[in-house]
N, C-alpha and C positions, 0 to 999 in steps of 0.2 A: 457845816456842810450843806445843809439844806438850803441855806440862803445862797450858797456859791451855785448851787444847782440850778434854783430859780433865776438867779442873774444870768447865767450863761445859757440856760434854756430859753429865756424869754427875749435874749439878744439875737438869737437866731431869727427869729420872727421880725423882730424889728429891723435888721439889717436886711432881709429879704425884701421887705416892704419898701426900704428906702432905695434898694437897688432898682425896683421897678420904675421908681419915679426919679432915677438919676438923670444926670444933664449929659451924658454919652457913655460909649461903649467901655471906656476905661473906668468910670465911676461905678458901672455896672458890676464889671468884673471885680472891682476892689471890695464892694460891698458884698458881694457873694463870697469873696475869699475870707472876709472878716467872719461871714455867717459860718463858714466851714470852720474856722479856728474856734468859734464858740461852740459848734457841734462836737468837735473833738474834746473841747474842755468839759462838756456836758457828758460825754462818754467816760472822761477821766472821774468825775465826780459819782457817776453811778457806779463805776468799778470800786471806788473808794468805799461807798456806802455798802455795796455788797461784801467787800472783804471784811469790812467791820462788823458784820453780823446783822446790818439792817435789811429788812425786806423790801424789794422793789419789785413792781409787777413784771412778771416773768418776760411779757413782751416789749417793755420799756427799751431795753438794750437793743433787742432786733430791730425796732423802729428807729432808734438812734443811728445804728449802723446803715440801715436803708437811706436815712436822711443823708449821712456823710457821703454815701455813695452818690446819691442824686447831685449834692453840692458839688462834689470833685468833678463829675461829669460837665455840670453848668461852668465851672471854672475854666476847665480844661477847653472845652468847645466854644467859648466866648471870645 
């Protein structure tokens, strides 16, 4: 589970960085859409870890929710 969390979490940053160097608006929106999906997956893994009794930092889920809201806004408005 931890490795899945690491993969999805780092993919968010990789896709947002790639979006900033995209070749057009469609590519930009697509990469941010992928980042949003990865953020949602990251939240899933955080919830699974929490449900199985693993301790996660209290603010980690809140920060992930905030990131998801930002990514939704970027995708909707681009």
